[in-house]
C-alpha positions in Angstrom: 0.0 0.0 0.0 1.4 3.4 -1.1 1.6 6.6 0.9 -0.3 9.4 -1.0 2.9 11.5 -1.0 4.7 8.8 -3.0 2.2 8.9 -5.9 3.3 10.3 -9.3 1.1 12.6 -11.3 0.3 9.7 -13.6 -0.8 7.6 -10.6 -2.8 10.5 -9.1 -4.8 10.9 -12.4 -5.4 7.2 -12.7 -6.6 7.0 -9.1 -8.9 10.0 -9.7 -10.3 8.4 -12.8 -11.1 5.2 -11.0 -12.7 7.1 -8.0 -14.9 9.2 -10.3 -16.1 6.1 -12.2 -16.9 4.4 -8.9 -18.8 7.4 -7.5 -20.7 7.8 -10.7 -22.0 4.2 -10.6 -22.9 4.5 -6.9 -24.8 7.7 -7.4 -26.7 6.2 -10.4 -27.6 3.3 -8.2 -28.9 5.6 -5.5 -30.9 7.5 -8.1 -32.5 4.4 -9.3 -33.3 3.1 -5.8 -34.9 6.5 -4.8 -36.8 7.2 -8.0 -40.2 6.0 -6.6 -39.8 7.0 -3.0 -38.1 10.4 -3.4 -38.2 11.5 -7.0 -36.7 14.9 -6.2 -33.8 13.4 -4.4 -33.4 10.9 -7.2 -32.9 13.7 -9.7 -30.2 15.2 -7.5 -28.3 12.0 -7.5 -28.8 11.6 -11.2 -27.3 15.0 -11.7 -24.4 14.3 -9.4 -23.8 11.1 -11.3 -23.7 13.1 -14.5 -21.2 15.5 -13.0 -19.0 12.7 -11.8 -19.1 11.2 -15.3 -17.9 14.6 -16.8 -15.1 14.6 -14.2 -14.1 11.1 -15.3 -14.0 12.2 -19.0 -12.0 15.3 -18.3 -9.5 13.4 -16.2 -9.2 10.6 -18.8 -8.6 13.1 -21.6 -5.8 14.8 -19.6 -4.3 11.4 -18.8 -4.3 10.4 -22.4 -2.8 13.7 -23.4 0.0 13.5 -20.8 0.7 9.8 -20.5 -0.8 7.9 -23.4 -3.7 5.4 -23.6 -2.4 2.8 -21.0 -4.4 3.6 -17.9 -2.7 2.3 -14.7 -4.8 -0.1 -12.7 -4.4 1.8 -9.4 -7.4 1.7 -7.0 -8.3 3.5 -3.7 -7.6 0.4 -1.8 -3.9 0.6 -3.0 -3.4 4.0 -1.3 -3.2 4.7 2.4 -5.7 7.2 3.6 -8.9 6.1 1.8 -11.6 4.8 4.1 -12.9 1.3 3.4 -16.7 1.3 3.4 -19.3 -1.4 3.4 -21.1 -1.7 0.0 -24.3 -0.2 1.1 -25.4 0.6 -2.4 -26.0 -3.1 -2.9 -29.0 -2.9 -0.5 -32.3 -1.9 -1.9 -34.6 0.6 -0.1 -31.9 2.1 2.0 -33.0 4.8 4.5 -32.4 8.3 3.1 -30.3 9.1 6.2 -27.9 6.2 5.5 -27.6 7.2 1.8 -26.9 10.8 2.9 -24.2 9.7 5.2 -22.5 7.6 2.5 -22.6 10.5 0.0 -21.2 12.9 2.6 -18.3 10.5 3.3 -17.6 10.2 -0.5 -17.8 13.9 -1.3 -15.6 14.9 1.7 -13.1 12.3 0.7 -13.1 13.5 -2.9 -12.7 17.1 -1.9 -9.8 16.4 0.4 -8.2 14.2 -2.3 -8.3 16.9 -5.0 -7.0 19.6 -2.7 -4.1 17.4 -1.6 -3.5 16.2 -5.2 -3.5 19.7 -6.6 -0.9 20.8 -4.0 1.3 17.9 -4.9 1.0 18.3 -8.8 3.8 20.1 -10.6 2.3 20.2 -14.2 0.3 23.4 -14.5 -2.5 21.8 -16.5 -2.9 18.9 -14.1 -2.8 21.2 -11.1 -5.5 23.5 -12.6 -7.8 20.5 -13.4 -7.4 19.1 -9.9 -8.1 22.5 -8.3 -11.2 23.0 -10.4 -12.5 19.6 -9.5 -11.9 20.3 -5.8 -14.2 23.3 -6.0 -16.9 21.3 -7.8 -16.6 18.5 -5.1 -16.9 21.1 -2.4 -20.3 22.1 -3.9 -21.3 18.5 -4.0 -20.5 18.2 -0.4 -22.9 21.0 0.4 -25.6 19.3 -1.7 -25.0 16.0 0.2 -25.5 17.8 3.5 -28.7 19.3 2.2 -30.3 16.2 0.8 -32.2 14.9 3.9 -32.8 18.4 5.2 -34.4 19.6 2.0 -36.4 16.6 1.0 -37.2 14.7 4.2 -37.0 16.7 7.5 -36.5 20.4 6.6 -37.3 21.6 10.2 -35.3 19.0 12.1 -32.0 18.7 10.3 -29.4 21.5 10.5 -26.3 21.2 8.4 -24.1 22.1 11.3 -25.6 19.3 13.5 -25.2 16.8 10.7 -21.6 17.7 10.2 -20.8 17.5 13.9 -22.4 14.1 14.1 -20.5 12.9 11.1 -17.2 14.2 12.6 -18.0 12.6 15.9 -18.7 9.2 14.4 -15.6 9.3 12.2 -13.2 10.6 14.7 -14.5 9.1 18.0 -17.1 6.4 17.6 -15.5 4.4 14.9 -12.0 4.1 16.5 -13.5 3.7 19.9 -15.8 1.0 18.8 -13.1 -0.8 17.0 -11.0 -0.8 20.1 -13.9 -1.9 22.4 -14.7 -4.8 20.1 -11.2 -6.0 19.9 -10.5 -5.6 23.7 -13.8 -7.1 24.8 -13.6 -10.1 22.4 -9.9 -10.9 21.8 -9.0 -11.0 25.5 -11.7 -13.5 26.4 -9.9 -16.6 25.2 -6.6 -16.0 27.1 -8.4 -14.7 30.2 -10.8 -17.6 30.6 -8.2 -20.2 29.5 -5.9 -19.0 32.3 -8.9 -18.9 34.7 -10.0 -22.5 34.1 -6.4 -23.8 33.9 -5.3 -22.4 37.2 -8.4 -21.6 39.2 -6.3 -18.9 40.7 -7.8 -15.4 40.7 -4.5 -13.5 40.9 -2.8 -15.4 38.2 -5.8 -15.0 36.0 -5.9 -11.2 36.7 -2.2 -10.9 35.6 -2.9 -12.7 32.4 -5.9 -10.6 31.7 -4.0 -7.4 32.6 -1.2 -8.3 30.2 -3.5 -9.2 27.4 -5.6 -6.0 27.8 -2.6 -3.7 27.9 -0.8 -5.5 25.1 -3.9 -5.4 22.9 -4.4 -1.7 23.7 -0.9 -0.8 22.6 -1.1 -2.9 19.5 -4.4 -1.4 18.4 -3.3 2.1 19.1 -0.4 1.7 16.8 -2.4 -0.1 14.2 -5.1 2.6 14.1 -2.6 5.5 14.1 -0.6 4.0 11.2 -3.5 2.9 9.1 -4.8 6.3 7.9 -3.4 9.9 8.3 -7.0 11.3 8.0 -6.2 13.8 5.3 -8.3 12.2 2.7 -10.9 10.2 4.6 -11.6 13.1 7.0 -11.3 10.7 10.0 -9.1 13.2 12.0 -5.6 13.1 13.3 -4.0 9.7 13.9 -2.6 11.1 17.1 -6.3 11.3 18.3 -7.7 8.1 16.9 -4.8 6.0 18.0 -5.0 6.7 21.7 -8.8 6.5 21.6 -8.6 3.0 20.0 -5.9 1.9 22.4 -7.6 3.1 25.5 -11.0 1.5 24.5 -9.2 -1.7 23.7 -7.6 -1.8 27.1 -10.8 -0.9 28.8 -12.7 -3.6 26.9 -10.3 -6.2 28.2 -10.0 -4.8 31.8 -13.7 -4.9 32.3 -13.9 -8.6 32.6 -10.4 -8.9 34.1 -10.9 -6.7 37.2 -13.4 -9.2 38.8 -10.4 -11.6 39.3 -9.1 -9.2 41.9 -11.4 -11.0 44.3 -8.9 -12.4 46.9 -8.2 -16.1 46.7 -8.6 -16.3 50.4 -12.4 -15.8 50.2 -14.7 -18.8 50.1 -15.6 -19.7 46.5 -13.4 -16.8 45.3 -12.9 -18.3 41.8 -16.6 -18.9 41.3 -17.5 -15.4 42.5 -14.9 -13.8 40.2 -15.9 -15.9 37.2 -19.6 -15.1 37.7 -19.0 -11.4 37.9 -16.6 -11.5 34.9 -19.2 -13.4 32.8 -21.8 -10.8 33.6 -19.4 -8.0 32.6 -18.8 -9.8 29.3 -22.6 -10.0 28.7 -22.9 -6.2 29.3 -19.9 -5.4 27.1 -21.2 -7.4 24.2 -24.7 -5.8 24.4 -23.1 -2.3 24.6 -21.1 -2.9 21.5 -24.2 -4.2 19.6 -26.1 -1.1 20.7 -23.4 1.3 19.6 -23.1 -0.4 16.2 -26.9 -0.2 15.7 -27.1 3.4 17.0 -24.1 5.0 15.2 -23.1 2.7 12.4 -26.6 2.0 10.9 -26.2 -1.7 11.5 -29.6 -3.4 12.1 -29.9 -4.2 15.8 -30.6 -7.9 15.4 -27.7 -8.2 13.0 -25.4 -6.4 15.4 -26.5 -8.6 18.3 -26.0 -11.8 16.3 -22.5 -10.8 15.0 -21.1 -9.5 18.3 -22.8 -11.8 20.9 -22.3 -14.9 18.8 -18.6 -14.1 18.2 -18.0 -13.3 21.8 -19.7 -16.6 22.9 -17.5 -18.6 20.5 -14.3 -17.0 21.7 -15.4 -17.4 25.4 -16.2 -21.1 24.8 -12.8 -21.6 23.1 -11.0 -20.1 26.1 -12.9 -22.3 28.6 -12.3 -25.4 26.5 -8.6 -24.7 26.2 -8.3 -23.9 30.0 -9.9 -27.3 30.8 -7.8 -29.2 28.4 
């Protein structure tokens, strides 16, 4: 995976062509999906798809003029900084709010991309084209912010509120949720394996503490190094990394702390394990609720994915500990 700063002008143009083609097809799909429910909004998406297509053609012409007919097969997934998104456009009858969120992500990413690409370009023709496209994408970002407000809930949705929520989800909820999921689930196996292998609360606590802190440090570095935030709009890696690391550690410590119950107490192991099991149950339900509330995941789907996964990891730890 390449850093954006390492891209040549040829690679930047090829990447932009691929991105515009992808956006055009996604917006056309949204327009088709909304045509019966929200015809006015469908027209907006159809117009946006047409503009993206014109961008694609302008970029392709410049590419051919500068570098010839062979278009490099570079994709957004090949460059660090682009956010990986679920293919929500494959789902029919999407809520307008979810479509709006997807479009805002795309347009913000496109604007940031063209601004950074224009600053990096040396060729005056390429620099001008990229700067012009950045201004157009900036206008599209405003349209995306207006879609639900204008066509669905004009009195309830303010652009500033929507932008704040978007930034909150991108910069805090997503990295925090990723950390909480990793810490709550990945530490279950070593913790309960140690618990059932030793039946010693203090030894189990030390294993859980080490697993939680180690996972927190690992996740903090992984998140901070995965995306510098300049294109995806996800904020500073120095902010996201610590958030992810802290939430990962907390996710593991939640079901580790009950093993501080002194071994000298009657039935100390059973008490600590029962409390820890209850904490695990609460953690998994909290994760499922956050995914449903902030990430537009259906609640039942979120519960199934998180709770089932946690139960499987928990069972694996217990079986290994009893081996």
